[in-house]
DOKOLPA-700846 format. One record per residue: residue number from 0; residue in one letter; z, y, x of N, C-alpha, C in turn. Coordinates in pm, whole numbers, plus 50000, padded with zeros to 5 digits. Layout:
DOKOLPA-700846
+-----+---+-------+-------+-------+-------+-------+-------+-------+-------+-------+
|   k | r |    nZ |    nY |    nX |   caZ |   caY |   caX |    cZ |    cY |    cX |
+-----+---+-------+-------+-------+-------+-------+-------+-------+-------+-------+
| NUM | A |     Z |     Y |     X |     Z |     Y |     X |     Z |     Y |     X |
...
+-----+---+-------+-------+-------+-------+-------+-------+-------+-------+-------+
end
This chain:
DOKOLPA-700846
+-----+---+-------+-------+-------+-------+-------+-------+-------+-------+-------+
|   k | r |    nZ |    nY |    nX |   caZ |   caY |   caX |    cZ |    cY |    cX |
+-----+---+-------+-------+-------+-------+-------+-------+-------+-------+-------+
|   0 | M | 51241 | 48534 | 49940 | 51190 | 48660 | 49907 | 51093 | 48593 | 49773 |
|   1 | R | 51058 | 48683 | 49697 | 50961 | 48657 | 49597 | 50844 | 48732 | 49596 |
|   2 | S | 50736 | 48704 | 49544 | 50600 | 48751 | 49537 | 50570 | 48827 | 49408 |
|   3 | V | 50512 | 48949 | 49417 | 50493 | 49023 | 49277 | 50339 | 49029 | 49283 |
|   4 | S | 50281 | 49005 | 49141 | 50139 | 49015 | 49120 | 50156 | 49131 | 49020 |
|   5 | V | 50034 | 49209 | 49025 | 50009 | 49317 | 48967 | 49870 | 49312 | 48904 |
|   6 | D | 49833 | 49398 | 48788 | 49678 | 49410 | 48745 | 49611 | 49446 | 48851 |
|   7 | D | 49496 | 49425 | 48867 | 49364 | 49490 | 48960 | 49319 | 49600 | 48870 |
|   8 | V | 49407 | 49727 | 48892 | 49325 | 49846 | 48816 | 49233 | 49924 | 48879 |
|   9 | L | 49193 | 49886 | 49026 | 49059 | 49946 | 49071 | 48951 | 49876 | 49049 |
|  10 | D | 48981 | 49734 | 49002 | 48852 | 49654 | 48946 | 48786 | 49609 | 49104 |
|  11 | R | 48834 | 49604 | 49198 | 48794 | 49565 | 49325 | 48693 | 49690 | 49370 |
|  12 | Q | 48699 | 49817 | 49336 | 48610 | 49906 | 49347 | 48706 | 49992 | 49464 |
|  13 | F | 48679 | 49976 | 49614 | 48770 | 50051 | 49667 | 48699 | 50180 | 49746 |
|  14 | T | 48605 | 50245 | 49683 | 48539 | 50368 | 49709 | 48583 | 50478 | 49620 |
|  15 | A | 48636 | 50594 | 49693 | 48655 | 50724 | 49610 | 48533 | 50831 | 49655 |
|  16 | D | 48549 | 50927 | 49554 | 48462 | 51050 | 49570 | 48551 | 51169 | 49615 |
|  17 | R | 48678 | 51153 | 49602 | 48748 | 51271 | 49606 | 48895 | 51235 | 49693 |
|  18 | L | 48954 | 51324 | 49770 | 49083 | 51287 | 49844 | 49189 | 51271 | 49712 |
|  19 | N | 49285 | 51175 | 49748 | 49410 | 51182 | 49663 | 49374 | 51116 | 49521 |
|  20 | Q | 49246 | 51046 | 49508 | 49225 | 50986 | 49376 | 49266 | 50842 | 49379 |
|  21 | M | 49218 | 50747 | 49482 | 49297 | 50629 | 49509 | 49359 | 50621 | 49614 |
|  22 | G | 49407 | 50510 | 49625 | 49515 | 50470 | 49753 | 49549 | 50316 | 49752 |
|  23 | N | 49563 | 50268 | 49888 | 49587 | 50141 | 49877 | 49735 | 50134 | 49981 |
|  24 | A | 49827 | 50019 | 49931 | 49933 | 50025 | 50003 | 49953 | 49895 | 50075 |
|  25 | E | 50051 | 49914 | 50185 | 50078 | 49777 | 50221 | 50224 | 49760 | 50249 |
|  26 | V | 50281 | 49666 | 50207 | 50422 | 49658 | 50229 | 50463 | 49523 | 50299 |
|  27 | T | 50540 | 49568 | 50403 | 50598 | 49452 | 50510 | 50742 | 49447 | 50505 |
|  28 | C | 50782 | 49310 | 50490 | 50922 | 49279 | 50478 | 50954 | 49190 | 50581 |
|  29 | I | 51051 | 49247 | 50691 | 51102 | 49150 | 50797 | 51260 | 49148 | 50782 |
|  30 | R | 51276 | 49026 | 50806 | 51431 | 48967 | 50787 | 51489 | 48995 | 50950 |
|  31 | I | 51598 | 49062 | 50937 | 51667 | 49106 | 51054 | 51804 | 49057 | 51050 |
|  32 | A | 51898 | 49064 | 51151 | 52021 | 49014 | 51155 | 52119 | 49052 | 51038 |
|  33 | K | 52108 | 49190 | 51007 | 52183 | 49268 | 50912 | 52111 | 49274 | 50760 |
|  34 | G | 52016 | 49185 | 50735 | 51947 | 49167 | 50613 | 51789 | 49183 | 50628 |
|  35 | R | 51742 | 49291 | 50566 | 51599 | 49281 | 50558 | 51552 | 49411 | 50593 |
|  36 | L | 51438 | 49460 | 50644 | 51383 | 49584 | 50685 | 51220 | 49584 | 50603 |
|  37 | D | 51226 | 49656 | 50512 | 51087 | 49691 | 50475 | 51025 | 49821 | 50471 |
|  38 | T | 50879 | 49818 | 50517 | 50793 | 49906 | 50555 | 50694 | 49920 | 50448 |
|  39 | T | 50635 | 50064 | 50459 | 50523 | 50076 | 50366 | 50461 | 50179 | 50406 |
|  40 | A | 50312 | 50150 | 50407 | 50207 | 50253 | 50447 | 50097 | 50246 | 50328 |
|  41 | I | 50082 | 50393 | 50289 | 49989 | 50401 | 50185 | 49858 | 50493 | 50262 |
|  42 | I | 49750 | 50433 | 50225 | 49630 | 50493 | 50266 | 49542 | 50522 | 50181 |
|  43 | D | 49482 | 50678 | 50175 | 49379 | 50738 | 50114 | 49259 | 50651 | 50137 |
|  44 | L | 49207 | 50600 | 50015 | 49066 | 50530 | 50039 | 48932 | 50601 | 50049 |
|  45 | L | 48977 | 50753 | 50039 | 48841 | 50835 | 50098 | 48838 | 50860 | 50233 |
|  46 | S | 48956 | 50921 | 50289 | 48962 | 50969 | 50403 | 49036 | 50866 | 50544 |
|  47 | R | 49078 | 50727 | 50471 | 49116 | 50612 | 50522 | 49257 | 50683 | 50649 |
|  48 | Q | 49288 | 50792 | 50602 | 49402 | 50805 | 50676 | 49558 | 50802 | 50593 |
|  49 | V | 49643 | 50766 | 50663 | 49809 | 50740 | 50588 | 49829 | 50849 | 50528 |
|  50 | V | 49867 | 50860 | 50419 | 49940 | 50962 | 50346 | 50060 | 50941 | 50309 |
|  51 | G | 50125 | 50844 | 50305 | 50259 | 50830 | 50283 | 50316 | 50707 | 50352 |
|  52 | G | 50422 | 50683 | 50338 | 50504 | 50576 | 50384 | 50668 | 50582 | 50405 |
|  53 | S | 50732 | 50497 | 50399 | 50843 | 50455 | 50447 | 50895 | 50337 | 50544 |
+-----+---+-------+-------+-------+-------+-------+-------+-------+-------+-------+
end
């Protein structure tokens, strides 16, 4: 597996003043017998609720 680095477009400011303005994503890759399982969760930074994933 390789690691990917991207620019910090939020400039480490993790507070939002409206819903769906900014989000944070967590990607997890798990090796299984048949290959790899990827899971993703996207969290809205204002409500702290999961708003998407796969």
